[in-house]
C-alpha positions as CSV (number, residue, x, y, z in Angstrom):
1,M,0.4,-0.1,0.1
2,A,1.7,3.6,-0.9
3,I,2.0,6.1,1.4
4,E,-0.9,8.2,1.7
5,V,-1.5,12.5,1.2
6,G,-1.1,14.0,4.3
7,A,1.3,11.3,5.5
8,K,4.8,12.3,6.8
9,A,7.1,11.4,3.8
10,P,9.7,8.4,5.5
11,G,13.4,9.6,5.5
12,F,15.9,7.9,2.9
13,T,19.6,8.6,2.1
14,L,20.1,6.9,-1.7
15,K,23.3,7.4,-4.0
16,D,22.7,9.4,-7.1
17,N,24.0,8.7,-10.7
18,H,27.4,10.2,-9.6
19,G,27.9,8.3,-6.3
20,R,26.6,11.6,-4.0
21,T,24.5,11.0,-1.3
22,V,21.3,12.5,-1.5
23,S,18.7,12.5,1.5
24,L,15.2,13.6,1.3
25,S,15.6,15.8,4.4
26,D,18.7,17.8,2.4
27,Y,15.5,19.5,1.1
28,R,13.2,20.0,4.0
29,G,12.4,23.4,4.7
30,E,13.7,24.5,1.5
31,K,12.3,22.8,-2.0
32,N,9.0,20.9,-2.5
33,V,10.2,17.4,-3.8
34,V,8.8,15.3,-6.6
35,L,9.8,11.7,-5.8
36,L,9.3,9.6,-9.2
37,F,9.6,5.9,-8.9
38,Y,10.6,3.8,-11.6
39,P,11.2,0.3,-12.5
40,F,14.1,-0.1,-14.6
41,A,16.7,2.3,-16.7
42,F,16.4,1.7,-20.1
43,T,13.2,0.6,-20.8
44,G,10.6,1.9,-23.4
45,V,8.2,3.5,-21.3
46,C,10.6,4.5,-18.0
47,T,12.7,6.3,-20.7
48,G,10.1,8.2,-22.5
49,E,8.9,9.2,-19.2
50,L,12.2,10.4,-18.4
51,C,13.1,11.8,-21.0
52,A,9.7,14.0,-21.0
53,L,10.7,15.3,-17.6
54,R,14.0,16.1,-18.9
55,D,12.6,18.2,-21.6
56,E,10.1,20.1,-19.1
57,L,12.9,20.3,-16.5
58,P,12.4,24.2,-15.3
59,A,9.0,22.9,-14.4
60,F,10.4,20.0,-11.8
61,V,13.8,21.7,-11.1
62,N,13.8,25.3,-10.0
63,E,14.6,27.3,-6.7
64,D,11.0,25.9,-5.4
65,T,11.2,22.2,-6.8
66,Q,13.5,19.0,-7.0
67,L,13.2,15.8,-9.0
68,L,14.3,13.0,-7.5
69,A,14.1,9.8,-9.6
70,V,14.6,6.8,-7.8
71,S,14.5,3.1,-9.6
72,N,16.6,-0.3,-8.1
73,D,19.7,0.1,-10.7
74,S,23.0,0.0,-9.6
75,I,24.5,3.7,-9.8
76,H,26.5,2.4,-12.9
77,T,23.6,1.9,-14.8
78,L,21.9,5.0,-13.7
79,R,25.2,6.9,-14.7
80,V,25.3,4.9,-18.5
81,F,21.6,5.3,-18.8
82,A,21.9,9.8,-17.6
83,E,24.6,10.1,-20.0
84,Q,23.1,8.4,-22.9
85,E,20.0,9.9,-22.3
86,G,21.1,13.5,-20.9
87,L,19.1,13.5,-18.0
88,E,21.1,16.4,-15.6
89,Y,18.7,15.8,-12.7
90,P,19.5,13.3,-10.1
91,L,18.7,9.7,-10.7
92,L,18.9,7.6,-7.3
93,S,19.8,4.1,-6.7
94,D,17.7,2.1,-4.6
95,F,19.7,-0.8,-5.5
96,W,21.2,-1.9,-1.8
97,P,19.8,-2.9,0.5
98,H,17.3,-3.9,-2.6
99,G,14.1,-1.9,-3.1
100,E,14.4,0.0,0.9
101,T,13.1,3.1,0.1
102,S,10.6,1.8,-2.6
103,R,8.9,-0.7,0.0
104,A,8.8,2.3,2.8
105,Y,7.0,4.4,0.0
106,G,4.7,1.0,-0.9
107,V,5.8,0.8,-4.2
108,F,8.0,-2.0,-4.3
109,D,6.7,-5.3,-6.4
110,E,8.1,-8.5,-4.7
111,E,7.5,-10.5,-7.2
112,K,9.3,-8.8,-10.4
113,G,11.8,-7.2,-7.9
114,C,11.3,-3.7,-8.6
115,A,9.4,-0.2,-7.8
116,V,6.1,0.3,-9.8
117,R,5.2,3.4,-11.2
118,G,4.8,6.0,-7.7
119,T,4.9,9.3,-7.8
120,F,4.7,11.4,-4.6
121,I,4.9,15.6,-4.5
122,I,6.3,15.9,-1.1
123,D,6.0,19.7,0.6
124,K,8.6,21.6,1.8
125,E,7.9,20.4,5.6
126,G,8.2,16.6,4.6
127,V,4.4,16.2,4.0
128,V,3.1,13.9,1.1
129,R,0.6,16.5,-0.9
130,W,0.0,14.4,-3.7
131,T,0.7,11.1,-5.4
132,V,-0.2,8.9,-8.0
133,V,0.6,5.3,-8.3
134,N,0.6,3.5,-12.0
135,D,1.1,-0.4,-12.8
136,L,4.5,-1.1,-14.5
137,P,3.2,-0.8,-18.5
138,D,1.6,2.5,-17.8
139,A,2.8,5.8,-18.2
140,R,1.9,8.8,-16.0
141,D,0.7,12.3,-17.1
142,L,3.8,15.1,-16.4
143,D,0.4,17.7,-16.9
144,D,-0.7,16.2,-13.5
145,Y,2.2,16.9,-12.1
146,V,2.6,20.4,-13.0
147,K,-1.0,20.8,-11.7
148,A,-0.3,19.1,-8.4
149,L,3.1,21.7,-7.6
150,A,0.7,24.9,-8.9
151,A,-1.6,23.7,-5.8
152,L,1.2,24.0,-3.2
């Protein structure tokens, strides 16, 4: 069961595609966070979603908002993926302990061993203000994120 609107967002600390440590608490009091879970780098729907975010990046990475994309891939896989697709926002690795953060948010598929498509908009105080969870084959609508951010 995914974390619900109004809940305190579970804290986490993960490595990004450059090996840097990123924590949700880094943004507390400073920025809203769009936390996006996706199954795997280099897959069709995931690549399409992440490239769409790249193409609309000013809406998701600015003085008020930070986009964090999380998968269960290794940081090495994420580095190559980001370089190949020109992704300039943090891709976080929930590789080990495998799926720990995905499980905390209720979006880890135990049978498939990966996160489903869950997105959580977390306000500056660390409270989940909007969420959507889609099955693996179903892409999310970025316009919904923009509307949810505008409502904060």
